[in-house]
Each structure stands twice: as C-alpha cells, then as structure tokens.
C-alpha positions in Angstrom: 8.9 13.8 26.4 7.2 10.5 25.5 3.9 12.2 25.1 5.4 14.8 22.8 6.9 12.1 20.6 3.6 10.3 20.5 1.7 13.4 19.5 4.3 14.2 16.8 4.1 10.6 15.4 0.3 10.5 15.5 0.1 13.8 13.6 2.5 12.5 11.0 0.5 9.3 10.6 -2.8 11.2 10.3 -1.3 13.6 7.8 -0.2 10.6 5.6 -3.6 8.8 5.8 -5.7 11.9 5.3 -4.6 12.4 1.7 -3.5 8.8 0.9 -3.1 8.2 -2.9 -2.2 5.0 -4.5 -1.8 3.8 -8.1 -5.0 2.0 -8.9 -5.1 -0.2 -12.0 -4.7 -3.7 -13.4 -2.8 -5.0 -16.4 -6.0 -6.8 -17.4 -7.4 -3.4 -18.3 -4.2 -1.5 -19.2 -0.8 -3.1 -19.8 1.0 0.0 -18.6 0.0 -0.9 -15.0 2.7 -3.5 -15.1 5.6 -1.2 -15.4 7.6 0.1 -12.4 8.0 3.6 -13.7 6.3 6.4 -11.7 5.9 8.7 -14.7 4.2 5.9 -16.7 1.9 5.1 -13.7 0.9 8.8 -13.1 -2.4 8.4 -15.0 -3.4 5.7 -12.4 -2.8 7.8 -9.3 -6.0 8.2 -7.3 -7.1 9.2 -3.8 -8.1 6.3 -1.7 -11.6 6.8 -0.6 -13.0 5.1 2.5 -14.7 1.8 1.7 -18.4 2.2 0.9 -19.6 -1.4 1.5 -18.6 -4.7 3.0 -17.5 -5.7 6.5 -14.9 -2.8 6.5 -17.4 -0.2 5.4 -16.2 3.3 6.4 -12.6 2.2 6.8 -9.9 4.5 5.6 -7.0 3.2 3.6 -3.8 2.4 5.5 -1.4 2.0 2.6 -1.0 0.9 -0.9 -0.7 -2.6 -2.4 0.8 -4.2 -5.5 -0.1 -7.8 -6.3 1.8 -9.7 -9.0 0.0 -12.9 -9.9 0.5 -15.8 -12.3 -2.6 -17.9 -12.9 -2.0 -20.9 -15.1 0.8 -19.1 -17.0 -1.0 -15.8 -17.4 0.7 -13.0 -15.5 -1.0 -9.8 -14.3 -0.4 -6.9 -11.9 -2.9 -5.3 -9.6 -2.2 -1.9 -7.9 -4.8 -0.8 -5.3 -5.4 0.9 -1.9 -4.9 -1.3 1.1 -7.5 -1.2 3.9 -6.1 -4.0 6.1 -2.9 -6.0 6.5 0.6 -5.0 7.2 3.7 -4.0 5.2 5.1 -6.9 3.2 7.8 -7.1 0.5 7.2 -9.9 -1.9 5.1 -12.2 0.4 4.5 -15.3 -1.7 1.1 -16.9 -1.5 0.3 -20.0 -3.5 -3.2 -21.3 -4.3 -4.4 -24.3 -6.2 -2.2 -25.8 -8.9 -0.9 -23.1 -11.2 -1.7 -20.1 -9.0 1.0 -17.9 -7.5 0.7 -14.4 -5.9 3.3 -12.0 -4.6 2.0 -9.3 -2.3 3.7 -5.9 -1.7 2.1 -3.6 0.8 3.5 -0.2 1.9 2.8 3.1 3.7 3.3 6.3 1.7 6.3 8.2 2.9 4.9 11.5 1.6 1.3 12.6 1.4 0.0 12.3 -2.1 3.0 10.2 -3.3 2.0 6.6 -3.9 4.4 3.9 -2.8 3.1 1.1 -4.9 5.1 1.8 -8.0 7.8 -0.7 -7.3 8.2 -3.9 -5.2 10.3 -2.4 -2.3 8.0 -1.3 0.5 10.4 0.0 3.1 8.9 3.0 4.9 10.4 5.3 7.5 6.9 5.7 9.0 7.1 2.0 10.0 10.3 2.8 11.9 8.7 5.8 13.6 5.8 3.7 14.7 8.2 1.2 16.3 10.0 4.0 18.0 6.7 5.3 19.4 5.7 1.9 20.7 9.1 1.6 22.4 8.8 5.1 24.0 5.4 4.4 25.3 6.4 1.2 27.2 
C-alpha cells in the first residue's frame, strides 16, 4: 500500500514539473507584471526551461516565485521560475538600509497553470509530499 501511494505521488509530482509554467516578468520592464490578476498576467506565462548555465546547470524548475521588493523607496515585482528553495508565503528579507524583499514561492497545483499570480502559495502537492514521507517511515 505504501509503495502504491509513493508511486502515485511521484507520478503526480513528475507530471507537474514536466510542464511547469510560471509568469515570468518584472515591473521594471512592464508595469502590468505587478498586478495580481491572472488574465492580465497571461501574456507573461512561459514554460520553465532547465537552467543552461551556472552551478545549477541542467536543473529543472521546482516551482514559481514572486518577489516584491522596495529599494530605497522604489517598488518592483519580479515573477520567475524557481529552481531551488522551498515554498514560502511572504518571507521578509532585509538588506542594507532601504532594501526590503518579500519572497513567495509555490508549486503549481495544475500542470500549465502558474501559481505565482498572487501572494498565497498554499499547495495541495506539499500536503501530498508530507503524507508520502509519513507513509514511507
């Protein structure tokens, strides 16, 4: 039974990551990137390709990310594919004086449907992963 659950969850996870799409944009290039409306963000939906360079070369995306930042009073939003890290919902990171960043990282619930349109990153896939870990103990 545990093995069957594991295989089911692994297949689900592979299905999600095989066609992972995220909104990929920045408000520095297009102000529409800052809105939390999926229809307005549709033009920025792109498939996450494996990284082609750097220390994570060849790594497939594991989720989507949204970063809201304020650098010395100038606010911007970045939406991108996530290749490392874990799901977070509004993790605040401060830098030098005048720099604040809020990270949101999520896993797509449905293949081809980006999850980085809004700040909330709750994902049923995360719960399924925890259940799988529990069953395999």
